[in-house]
C-alpha positions as CSV (number, residue, x, y, z in Angstrom):
1,M,43.8,-51.2,-84.9
2,A,41.7,-54.0,-86.6
3,E,41.2,-55.7,-83.1
4,A,40.0,-52.3,-81.9
5,A,36.8,-51.4,-84.2
6,S,36.5,-55.6,-84.5
7,R,35.4,-55.1,-80.3
8,A,31.6,-54.5,-79.8
9,A,31.1,-51.0,-77.5
10,R,29.2,-51.4,-74.4
11,P,25.7,-50.1,-73.9
12,A,26.6,-46.8,-71.3
13,T,23.8,-47.9,-69.1
14,F,24.6,-49.5,-66.0
15,S,22.3,-51.8,-64.9
16,R,22.9,-52.8,-61.4
17,R,21.0,-56.1,-60.2
18,P,18.9,-55.4,-57.3
19,V,19.5,-56.1,-54.3
20,P,17.6,-58.7,-52.0
21,P,15.1,-57.4,-48.8
22,S,16.8,-59.7,-47.1
23,Q,20.7,-58.1,-47.6
24,R,19.0,-54.6,-47.2
25,R,18.0,-55.4,-43.9
26,V,20.8,-56.4,-42.9
27,R,22.2,-53.4,-43.7
28,A,19.8,-50.9,-42.8
29,R,20.6,-52.3,-39.0
30,A,23.9,-52.0,-39.4
31,Y,24.1,-48.9,-39.9
32,S,21.2,-48.1,-38.3
33,S,22.1,-50.0,-34.5
34,S,26.5,-48.6,-34.9
35,G,26.2,-44.9,-36.5
36,F,23.4,-44.0,-34.9
37,R,23.7,-45.1,-31.6
38,W,25.3,-42.4,-29.5
39,A,23.2,-39.8,-31.5
40,R,19.6,-41.5,-30.3
41,V,21.7,-41.0,-26.6
42,A,22.0,-37.3,-27.5
43,V,18.7,-36.9,-28.3
44,L,17.1,-38.9,-24.7
45,V,19.5,-36.6,-22.7
46,V,18.6,-33.8,-24.3
47,A,15.5,-34.1,-24.3
48,V,15.4,-35.7,-20.4
49,V,17.2,-32.2,-19.5
50,V,15.7,-29.5,-20.8
51,G,12.3,-31.1,-22.2
52,L,11.5,-31.7,-18.1
53,P,12.4,-29.2,-16.4
54,L,10.5,-27.2,-19.5
55,A,7.5,-29.6,-19.6
56,H,7.5,-29.2,-15.2
57,A,6.6,-25.3,-16.1
58,M,4.7,-25.1,-18.8
59,F,2.5,-27.9,-17.4
60,G,3.0,-29.3,-14.1
61,E,4.0,-31.6,-12.2
62,V,2.2,-34.4,-13.7
63,A,1.2,-33.8,-17.4
64,A,5.4,-32.7,-16.5
65,L,5.7,-36.7,-15.6
66,L,2.8,-38.1,-18.1
67,G,4.3,-37.5,-21.2
68,A,7.4,-37.7,-20.5
69,A,6.6,-41.7,-19.4
70,V,3.9,-41.0,-22.9
71,A,7.5,-40.2,-25.0
72,L,10.4,-42.0,-23.4
73,G,8.2,-45.7,-24.4
74,F,7.3,-44.3,-27.4
75,L,11.2,-43.4,-28.6
76,L,12.5,-46.9,-26.3
77,G,9.5,-48.4,-28.8
78,R,10.6,-47.2,-32.2
79,W,14.4,-47.5,-31.3
80,T,14.0,-51.8,-30.2
81,A,12.1,-52.6,-32.6
């Protein structure tokens, strides 16, 4: 009993060391590339299969093709950055 009373009580707060920015980037890159790879492919396929005919029906062939080219360029640029 005397031994337990002599120990200093630990504070209730849990302080964690901050993660260095280099490790944050590595963790984010690993999570992003493995976890969402197939979700990104699925979004792209759905956009082409559903969005392109819909845009063609609403705006015409030229607008649909130009819009698809702009959207695809934007998505690929963001996903490969």
